[in-house]
N, C-alpha and C positions, 0 to 999 in steps of 0.2 A: 835443376829440380829431382830428385831421386823418384824411382818408377816402383812398383811391387817386383817388377819382374828384373830390373837391377838389384835389389834389397836380396832376392833367394838366389841371385847368382853368386854375391861375393863370398870369396873364400878364406879363410882364415889363415895368417901366416904367424909366424914364430913371437911374434912381439905385435899387441895391441895398436890397431889403426883407425883413424875415423875416416867415415863419409860425409860429407855437409850435404843438409838439404836445403839449408837459406835461410836466413833471420836469424841465424844461432844455433838453427836445429842442426843435430848431426847424427851419426849412428856409430857407437865405438864396437869396432868388433874384434872381439878377444880370439886369445889364440884357442879356445878350448870350441870356438865356434859363434859362442853367445853373443847375442846383437844387442845393446843398450842403447835406449833414448837419451840422448844429454841436451842440454840447454844452454848456451855459454852467452852470459850477459856481464854489464858491468855496472857496481853501485860505486858511487863516490870514486870512481877511477879504479876501482879491485876488479877483477875479473871474479866471478863466480859462475858454480854450474850446478845446473838441476836436473835431477834424474826424473825420468818422465815413463820409466818403464823399460821392459822389453818387448823388443819383437819375437813372434808374432802376436806375443798377448795385449800387446800396445799397436795397434793397426798404423800404418803409414798418416791415414785421416786423423785418428785419434791423438797423434802426437801432434800433429801440426797444431790440433784443435789446443790442445796445452799448451804448446809454445805461445798460442796467440793468447790463451788466458794470463801468463806469466806477462806477456809483455805488457797487457791491460794493467796488469799490477804495480809495475814499474812504472807504468806512465801516470798512476793513481800516488806514487811514492813509496809504494812500498816493495821490499826484499821478497822475491818469491822463494828463495831457500827458508829465510825465518817465516815466511806464511804457513810454508808447508811445515817445518818441526812443531809451527805452534797448534795445529791443527792436529798434528799426532799427538802431541801431547793432550788435547783436549780429548780426543777418543780417547785413550788411554787412561783418562781420570773418569770419563764418564763410563766405561767399562768395569773398573773398579767399584763407582759408588752405584753398588745393588740398592733393590727393596730393602733388604736384610740389614745393611749396615744403615741406612737410614732410619728404619725402623726401632731399629737397638738404640741408635742415638735418640732417639724421640722417647722411647721408654724409659732412658736413664734420666734425660731432662725431667719426666714426671716424676721419676724417685726424686730427684734434686726438689723439686716443687712438693714434697710433701705427701704425694698420692699412697693412698693406702695400699697395704702388699695385696689384699684383695683385687683392688685394679689394677695393680700391676703384672699379678697372676694372670688376670683376663687377657692385659693386653698381651703377654708372650704367648698364651694360648690361641690367641687372633693370627698373631704372627706365625703360630706353627699350622694354621688351618690356611694362611696366604702363600705355603710351599711352593706352589705352581709358579708365583712370579717373584721369590725371595731371591732368587740367587739372577734375577736380569737385572740390568742397567736400573734403575729408577726412571730415566728421561728416556728409556725406549718402548716403557709398558703401553700398551695402548688400552683403550676400554674395552676392544673384544678378548684381550686375554684376560683381563680383572673379571669382567662378566662372565667368561668362562668357569674360575674358580668359583664365583658367587653363586653362579646354578648349579654347579655340584653340588655345593652345600645346601641349596634350595630342594634339590632334586631326592635328599633323602630324609625330605621332609621337613628341617631345622629352619624354618623360615623367618623365627626371628633372629637367629644367630646368625645365616645370612644378611639380615640388614643392617645386624651390628656390625659384622665383619665389613659392609662396605663403609659406616660412618668411620670404624677405624682407621682403614684403608687412607680415606679421605683425608684424616688428620696427618699420617704419615706423608702422602704427597703436599699437603699444605706447609707440612715443616720443613720438608724437602725445597720446594719453593721459596720459603722464607731464607733459606740457607743456600739458597742460588746452585743449586744441586737438578732442579727439573722447571722445566716453563710450563707444565700444565699439571690439571687434574682431573687424571680419568674416573675417577668416584663420583665427582659432580654431575658428569656428562649421565651418570649411571642412574641418577634420581629418578623413581619412577617405573624403574623398570624390575625390580624383585617384587613377591607378592608379599603385601602389609599382612603380618598375621591376625587375627582375630583376637580382640581384647577378651581375655577370660577373666569373669569377678571371681573374686572368692565368698562363700559364705559368711556371712559377719551377724553377731549378734546385736540388736539395734534395741532392744526390748529390755528394758530393769528388769522384768518378773525372769526373762529367761538369763540375764547376767548373773542373778541370784541363783538359779539352780545351776550356772557352771559354777561359780564359788563353792555351793555346797558338793559338785561334784567331785570339786579338786580336794576339799575335806575331806572326802570319802574314800581318797586314791590310797589303796594298798601296795603299792609298786615300792620303788627303791625309795631311801628317803631323800638323796638329792635332787631325785626327779619331782616329790611332792614341793620341796623347796622352792625349785625353780619353778613350779606352777603356781605356787602362791606370791611369789616375786611378780611373775610377769604381767599380771592385770594392771602394777602399780608404775611399771616403767615401760612397756608397750615396744620391748624389742622385738626383733626375730629371734627363732629358737637360737640360731648358731649363735648370734651377737650373747644372748644370756650365757650360753653354756660357754663360750670362752672368755667370759669379763675377767678382768683382774679387780684385785683388791685397791690399787690405784685409780682406778677407773671411780671409786665410790667415795664422795664427799662424807664423811658422817657428819662432820659439823653441821654443814648447812643442809644436810638430808639429800642430798641430790647425787 
């Protein structure tokens, strides 16, 4: 078996050569002087070689541990080379599967499901606010990272936005979980971590006499004609100002008076 002293005393030659350690582990010495660990084994009678890293980045003790792990995989019926390739592919896929990619997929799904343009616009705005984690692999994002982004929004005084942002992030993580891109939802863990905004009730007219005063005030309005007509229509349809302003003729059923 090799020792660290023997390894450091090795001298390169014009051709690569191998120095065995035991149980399939050996050190490959390159003409450049580079030292690489290899594990030689057989699967179904075919000899294969598994790279375990270079010395001294991978120490003698670590190389032996990696060899033992590979031997354990063989004992369980797995090919160490194929296992390593599979892990590399999974790591590459995880690195490419960012929160941003999954979020955009989720927003596209919302669009196919017929969500309104305003809802989609709000979702894309939420994604911009989550820029701090957007390019991170979704499976690697921790609750601490997400909380840091949410707290930054909260510190600016946007308490309701922070709460809604956590909810949106949670929906993206759940979609990622359902499509097998992550196994956890950090947003769920953060329930209760943010300041819940106080509900602010807007003034409302609830007395018939006051409603009459409002209608008379509308009739006395001396501003732009289109504003007057909008004010006249508003009490009959109970729409928000923006919805009324952007209404289309196609949305009105004159026959049914709806």
